[in-house]
C-alpha positions, 0 to 999 in steps of 0.5 A: 405955693412953689412951682413943684407943689403947683405942678403936683397938685395939678397932676393929681387933680388931672388924674382924679378928673380922668378917673372920675370921668372914665368911671362915670362914662362906664357907669352911664353906658350900663344904664337904660337911659344914659343921658337921663342918668348923666342929667341926674348926676349933674343935678345932684352934683350941683345941688351937693356943691351948693350945700357944702361948706368949704371951710378953707374958703372965706365965707364971702368967697364961697359963693364964687367957688361954688359957681366955679365948681358947678361950671366946671362940673357941668362942663365935664359931665356934659362933655361925656360922649356915649 
């Protein structure tokens, strides 16, 4: 992977992350129980990641990828301040 490709990929992921977090915060604010809503999003998201088959990742490494993804997802969702 060359540097420009890595930079483009990181920029794309950063923009998607910001978009998702902004939308999630806005949706949470419309809920009767925003904290409960975010807790449910966190629970459902982690469960979904556990069920996903990451085809481009060797089977023996998928568990590691899932745990990293869940950790980052948890950090992102719990960082939302309402």
